[in-house]
N, C-alpha and C positions, 0 to 999 in steps of 0.2 A: 785566236782560234776558238771557235765555239764548240763546246762539248755537249752532246745531246745524249741523255740517258734513255735508252730505249727499253730498259727492263721494266717489268710490271710492278712498279713501286707501290701502287695501291694494294695490290694483293699481298705484297710483303708486309705492309703496315697492318693489314687486316689479320695476317697470320701472327704478327707479334702481339697484337691486342688479344687475340684468342689465347695465345700461350700465357700472356700475363693474367688473363681472366682465370684460366684453369689453375695457374700457379697460385693466385690469390684464393681461389676456391679451395684448393688443396691445403693452403696454409690455414684458412679459416676452419676447415674440417679437422685439421690436426690440432688447432688450438681448442676447438670444441671438444674433441676427444680427450685432450689433456685436462681441460676443466672438468669434464665428466669423470675422468679417472681420479683426479684429485678429490672431487666431491665424494666419490664413492669411497675412497680411502678414509676421508674424514668421517663419513657416516659409519663405516665399518669400525673405526676407532671409537667413535661415540657409542656405538652399539656394544662393542666389547667392554668399554668402561662401565656402561649401564648394566650389562649382564654380570660383570664382576661385582658391582654394588648390590645387584639383586641376589647374587649367590651369597655375598657376605651377610646381607640382611636375613636371608633364609636360614643361614647357619646360626646367626644370633637368635632368631626366633625359635629355632629348634632347641638351642641351649636354654632359652627362657622357658619354653614349654617343659623341658626336663626339670628346671628349677621350680616351676610352678607345681608340677606333680610332686616333687620332693617336699615342697612347702605344705601341700595338701596332705601328704602322708604324715608329715610331722604334726600338723594340726590335729589330724585324726588320732595319732598316738598320744598327743597332749590331752585331748578330750577323754580318751580312754583312761589315761593315767589319773586325770581329775576325777572321773567317775569312780575309779577304784579307790582313790584316796577318800572321796566322800563316803563310799560304802564302808571303808575301814573306820572313818571317823564316826559314822552313824552307829556302827557296831560298838565302838568304844563308849559312845554316849548312852546307847540303849542297854548296855550290859547290866546296869544296876536298876533298870526299870522294874523287873520282877520283884526285887526286894522292896522297892518303894510301893509297888502295887499291893503286895501282901500286907505291908504295914498300914497302908491306907484303908484297905478293906477291914482290917482289925479295928482301926480307929473309928471308921464311920459306921460299922455294923452295930446296931443296938442289941441289947440282950434279948434272947428269945428267938434268934435266927441262927440256923445251922446250914452251912453250905455243903452241897453234895458234889458239885463240880465247878471248876473255874477254868475257862478256856480263853486264851488270847490268840488273836489272829491279826498281827500288825498292830494297828491302833484300836482295833475293836476287841471288846472284852464281853464274854458271855458267861453269866453265873446262874446257877440254879441251886435252890436250897429249900429248906422247910422253915416256916415261921409259925410261932404260936398263935399270932393274931394278924389280921389284916393291918392293924395300926402299926405293927412292927415293920411290915413291908413299906407302908407309907412313910414311916420315919426314915427308913433306909433310902428311899427315893429322895426325900428332902435333904438328907445329909450329903449324899453324893452330888446333888444338884447345886447346893449353895455353900457347903462347908468344906468340900474336898479340894485339895491342891493338885491331885493327880487324876481324878475321875470326873468326867463331865457328861452331860446329855444322857442321863439315865432314861431308859425306856422299858417299861414293864411289858413283857411279852405275854406272860400267862400267869394266872393265879387261880388255883382251884382247891376246893376243900377236900380234905381226906381224913379218915378216921384211923388213929394209931392206938395200939394197945400198949400200955405202960407195963413196967415190971410187976406191979401189983395187980395185973390183969384188968386195970381200969381203962376204959376207952376214953380217948381224948380227941377232940377235933383240932386238927392242924391244917396249915395251908401250904401247899406246894407251889412254888413260884419259879419263874425264870425271867431274867432281865438282861438287857444289853446296855453297855456303857462305852464311852470313848475314853481312851487313855491319852493323857497329855504327854507330849514329848518333853524331855528334860529342859529344853530351852523355854518351852511354854510354861512349864511349871515354875521355872526360875523367874520368869518375867511377870507372872501373876502377882506375887507379893509386892513387887516394886510398883506395879500399876495400882494395886489397892492402896499402897502407902501414899502414892501421889494423889489419889482421889480423895483421901481423908482431909488434907488441908483445904482442897477446893470446896469440899462440902462444908467444912467449918466456916470458911469465908462467906459462903452463900448464906449460911444460917445467921451470921452476924449482920449481913445486909438486911 
């Protein structure tokens, strides 16, 4: 017996292929969406991790900035303390300078000179007085320039003649003068004799040669 299929089989195959095509297309779309979703989750995870690292670094940077500010403040305080310590040390060093200064003036002042005023401003010293002759003033300049351990760089500001009347009503010619000098610091005054002592052997050796 011969069976003959009279149904539209070509249409049925075409319909199956269409269904299979749309099914594959749907599966591909679903797979694509799944891949995109997984990639999105990965990117979100990486972004969150990077953001967490950035937040950690920002927090550490803020801590370092605070520490740097503290260090700068400590350095400023240390510099201030050093300046105060130096000021105290300078005061302790310079407290005996007036005594040395007066002794040096007495030592280097020749006879026939009388001081009217002595004024010190830091390392600058201004003196004014009366001398019997101009030679006395010149001698004072030489003494302070070459023989003094505490006084250096004498500079005669003014010297003028004046007439004074003695007790016996005799008129005498005197010279009123003023001069400026520099006062050595105690460290400089202490180092000057050592330098002079070291220079003596060198001079002696040169003379022998």
